[in-house]
C-alpha positions in Angstrom: 4.5 -11.7 -14.5 6.0 -14.4 -12.3 3.9 -16.1 -9.6 3.3 -14.1 -6.5 5.8 -14.6 -3.7 5.0 -13.9 0.0 7.9 -12.6 1.9 8.3 -11.9 5.6 11.0 -9.9 7.4 11.5 -10.3 11.1 14.1 -9.1 13.6 13.4 -11.6 16.3 16.0 -10.4 18.8 17.4 -14.0 19.2 14.1 -15.1 20.7 14.7 -13.1 23.9 11.4 -11.2 23.8 10.9 -7.5 24.3 11.0 -4.8 26.9 13.4 -4.0 29.8 13.2 -7.5 31.2 15.9 -8.4 28.7 18.3 -6.4 31.0 17.3 -8.0 34.3 18.9 -8.9 36.6 21.9 -7.4 34.8 22.4 -5.7 31.4 22.0 -8.0 28.4 21.2 -11.0 30.6 18.5 -11.9 28.1 21.2 -13.4 25.9 21.7 -16.2 28.4 18.0 -16.9 29.2 16.0 -19.7 27.7 14.3 -18.8 24.5 12.6 -22.0 23.5 9.0 -21.0 24.4 9.3 -17.6 22.6 10.8 -19.3 19.5 7.9 -21.7 19.4 5.5 -18.6 19.4 7.5 -17.1 16.6 7.4 -20.4 14.7 3.6 -20.6 15.1 3.3 -17.0 13.9 5.4 -17.7 10.8 3.3 -20.8 10.1 0.1 -18.8 10.3 1.4 -16.1 7.9 2.7 -18.9 5.5 5.4 -16.9 3.7 7.3 -18.4 0.8 10.5 -16.7 2.0 11.5 -15.5 5.5 14.3 -13.1 6.2 15.3 -13.4 9.9 17.6 -10.8 11.6 19.1 -11.3 15.0 18.7 -15.1 15.1 20.9 -18.0 16.3 21.7 -21.0 14.1 20.0 -23.5 16.2 16.8 -21.4 16.2 16.9 -21.2 12.4 17.3 -25.0 12.2 14.4 -25.5 14.7 12.0 -23.3 12.7 13.1 -24.8 9.4 12.6 -28.3 10.6 9.2 -27.6 12.0 7.9 -25.7 9.0 9.7 -27.5 6.2 11.9 -24.6 5.0 15.4 -24.7 3.6 17.6 -22.7 6.0 20.5 -20.4 5.1 22.2 -19.0 8.1 25.5 -17.3 8.8 27.2 -15.3 11.6 27.0 -11.5 11.0 30.6 -11.1 12.3 33.8 -11.6 10.4 35.8 -14.8 11.3 38.7 -12.6 12.4 36.6 -10.3 14.6 36.6 -10.2 18.4 33.0 -11.2 18.4 33.9 -14.6 17.1 35.9 -15.2 20.2 32.9 -14.6 22.5 30.6 -17.6 22.7 27.4 -15.6 23.1 28.2 -13.3 20.2 29.6 -15.8 17.7 26.3 -17.6 17.5 24.5 -14.4 16.4 23.5 -14.0 12.8 20.9 -13.6 10.1 19.1 -16.1 7.9 16.8 -16.9 5.1 14.2 -19.6 5.2 13.1 -20.6 1.7 10.6 -22.7 -0.2 11.1 -21.5 -3.8 14.0 -23.0 -5.8 17.2 -21.0 -5.0 19.6 -20.6 -7.9 22.6 -19.3 -5.9 23.6 -17.8 -2.5 26.5 -15.5 -1.7 27.8 -14.2 1.6 29.2 -10.6 1.5 30.9 -8.8 4.3 31.1 -5.0 4.5 34.4 -3.4 5.3 33.1 -1.1 8.0 31.0 -1.7 11.2 30.7 -4.6 13.7 27.7 -6.2 12.0 28.9 -6.7 8.4 27.0 -9.6 6.8 24.9 -9.2 3.7 23.3 -12.4 2.4 22.5 -12.5 -1.3 19.7 -14.9 -2.3 19.2 -15.4 -6.0 16.0 -16.8 -7.3 14.8 -17.4 -10.9 13.5 -13.8 -11.4 14.7 -11.8 -8.4 17.7 -11.3 -6.1 17.1 -10.5 -2.4 19.7 -9.0 -0.1 19.3 -9.4 3.7 21.2 -7.0 5.9 21.5 -5.6 9.4 23.3 -2.3 9.2 25.5 -0.6 11.7 24.3 1.3 14.7 26.9 4.0 13.9 25.8 6.6 11.3 29.2 6.8 9.5 29.6 3.1 9.3 26.0 2.7 8.2 26.5 5.1 5.3 29.7 3.3 4.2 27.7 0.0 4.3 25.0 1.6 2.1 27.7 2.6 -0.4 28.9 -0.9 -0.6 25.4 -2.3 -0.8 24.8 0.1 -3.7 27.8 -1.5 -5.5 26.5 -5.0 -4.9 23.1 -4.0 -6.3 24.7 -2.5 -9.4 26.4 -5.8 -10.1 23.1 -7.6 -10.1 21.4 -8.3 -13.4 17.9 -9.1 -11.9 15.3 -7.1 -10.1 16.4 -6.5 -6.6 14.9 -6.5 -3.1 16.7 -5.3 0.0 15.3 -6.3 3.3 16.6 -5.8 6.9 17.0 -3.8 10.0 18.6 -0.7 8.5 18.9 1.1 11.9 17.7 4.3 10.3 17.6 6.4 13.5 17.2 9.6 11.5 14.1 8.1 9.8 13.4 7.3 6.1 15.1 10.5 4.9 18.4 8.9 5.8 18.2 6.6 2.8 16.9 9.1 0.2 20.2 9.3 -1.5 20.6 5.5 -1.5 17.2 5.1 -3.0 17.9 7.7 -5.7 21.2 6.1 -6.6 19.8 2.5 -6.8 16.4 3.3 -8.2 14.8 1.2 -5.4 11.5 2.1 -3.7 10.3 1.5 -0.2 7.5 -1.1 0.1 6.3 0.8 3.2 4.8 3.8 1.3 3.0 4.9 4.5 6.2 4.9 6.6 4.6 2.7 9.2 6.8 2.4 12.3 8.3 -0.9 13.4 10.2 -0.3 16.7 9.7 -0.8 19.6 7.0 -3.3 19.0 4.5 -2.3 21.7 4.5 1.4 20.9 6.5 2.0 17.7 8.3 5.3 17.4 10.8 4.5 14.6 10.9 2.8 11.2 14.0 0.6 11.5 12.9 -2.3 9.4 12.7 -1.9 5.6 11.8 -3.8 2.5 13.1 -1.9 -0.6 12.5 -3.1 -4.2 13.2 -2.4 -7.9 10.4 -0.7 -9.8 9.7 -3.9 -11.8 8.9 -5.7 -8.6 5.2 -5.2 -8.2 3.7 -5.4 -4.7 0.2 -6.7 -4.3 0.2 -6.5 -0.5 2.2 -5.0 2.4 1.7 -4.9 6.1 3.4 -4.2 9.4 2.1 -6.8 11.8 0.9 -4.7 14.7 0.5 -6.4 18.0 3.0 -9.2 17.4 5.0 -8.9 20.6 7.5 -11.8 20.4 10.4 -9.3 19.8 11.2 -5.6 20.2 10.6 -5.3 16.4 7.4 -5.8 14.5 7.5 -8.2 11.6 6.8 -7.0 8.0 5.0 -9.1 5.3 4.6 -8.4 1.6 3.5 -10.1 -1.5 5.2 -9.4 -4.8 5.7 -10.5 -8.4 8.2 -9.6 -11.0 7.3 -8.1 -14.4 8.4 -10.3 -17.3 
């Protein structure tokens, strides 16, 4: 077995908080409000959990850098939109992306972009014994299924145990990924199907950590009561069979 790795997944909603106040005084006005205080709360929460790797969904580049600088992580951030997309022409949107914060030695990183959907980024992080994909799948069912097909192909090209983490937007529930799990051989770390969204009174399981059978989980939790985003964070500890 390799040494245990503590991993956190958190959709932090760009540090804009939770609830309907995001849409006041006009829809999506939360995107232009100050987020420094909430990002500091998120930073303190990450520090208290002390993960070796953090996967952040819905985060801005400057926020990633601020957290990394404060907690001594190595950041890996990229926009979730294609360079040629309309979103890259809109200042508020082009700064939106996903990121890893790491402490273990990283062997390689690769940015993939799906061919369908608006949000297309998949970040591949290769460590010594495991490869982790971080994704934020489409809101549209048909695009989401296409993205899962392409994610399946990426996994099949990987020669190490695999973990997939992200906001999968499974509005139909965990049954929506049963075929994907069967095709890839991955398992859900959330064996109790604990709900993650919305954070105050969760009704859906949108955030997932999936893993190869030879990745052994020693701990898993959905962090109830953490209300810095509209999603709840997930933390797990795992090791890889030799």
